[in-house]
C-alpha positions, 0 to 999 in steps of 0.5 A: 702823427698830424693834428687837426680840429676834432670833428663835431660829428665824432663817432659814438664811443662804441664805434670808435672802440670797434674801429680802433680794435679792428685797425692794423697795428703792425710795423712802426707807422702811425698814419692811422692816427692822422687827424686823431692825435699828434706828437711833436718831434725832437728838434734834431731830425733823427731820420735825416741824420741817420741817412747821412751816416748810412750814406758814408759807410759800407756796412751797417746794422739797424737794431729793432727796426720795427717794420723798417719804415725809418730805415727805408727813408734813407735814400742811400744804403750801404752795400752791406745793410742788415736789420734786426727785429724780435717781434714776428709781425714786424719781421715779416713787414720789414722783410717785405718792405726792405727786400727790394733794397737788398736789406737782410732782416734777421729775426732775433731774441731780446734775451740773446746776443747778436748773431754777427761776428766781432767788428763787422759793422762800421755803423750801428743804428736804432730808433727806439731800441727796446733795451740796448745791449751795450756790450754786444753793440761794442762787440759788433762795431769795428774799431772807430765805428759808431753807434747812432740812435734815438732812444725813448727817455724817462717817463715817456707818455706817462700821463697816459700810462698812469691814467690807467695804471696809477702812479709809477714812481720807480718806473718814471726814473728808468731810461735816464739818458745820463745813465744810459751814457754811463752804461755805454761808456762802461762797455767800452764806447765813448759817448760823443753826443747826447741830447734830450727832448720833451715833446707834446702828445695830444689825443683827440678821441678815445679810438686814438688812445685804444689804437696806441695802447694796442700798438705800444703794448708795453705802455699798459701791458694788461690793456684790454677794452673790457678791462678798462672800459670805465676809464675809457668811457670817462676819457671819451666823455671828457674829450667830447667836452673839447678836452683832448688828452695831453701827454709828453714823450721824452727822447734822447739822441745818443752817438758813441764811438768804439 
């Protein structure tokens, strides 16, 4: 997301809402937010580091690929490159995007194991996996193979989430980096790198908030404009006074070897 100054001719509340509700939210691209919201990036540069690792192996798996946007950034892909995705609209988008590069996109369920043989991949990657299944990751990796991923950390965007849902003290403790590292180790992996970051997010208009909540449906699971209209109006009024909504995303980079 790219940030710029708020226009003095901001659309009306209803126009912003209508625009945000009509906009496409498929895939993992966030270009629609350019000029309306921004998010600082972690310092390590995940896409670049992932591309370096993909170029050095012959068989890799990208979990929860979304629309395949991050995987498609890699200049060189291994001869065997498979991606998984569970949300049907993203499966279709990733398949269309990655077919020209010879990537097989496999639709999976978050509740079942991975449909691959034991020890078939040298590298397993993921950017923002839903819930990493460490036992399955260990199983499909070859001995000496690696898992390399960027995960969403604890209380990510919770300033925005709790604006709508109220305090969530138990949920704030989920997705802890150290706990995930312990779970990976318990599954037989050896964690070789673990880094964390807290990154500033800024929303400049209420349309950016609505679109983000439509895209990241797990943030406020019962979200609809009609349900939360009073809170959205209050947010819109505050933004029109020159007060953007500030939240923080958390991320951790994790690398583990079998």
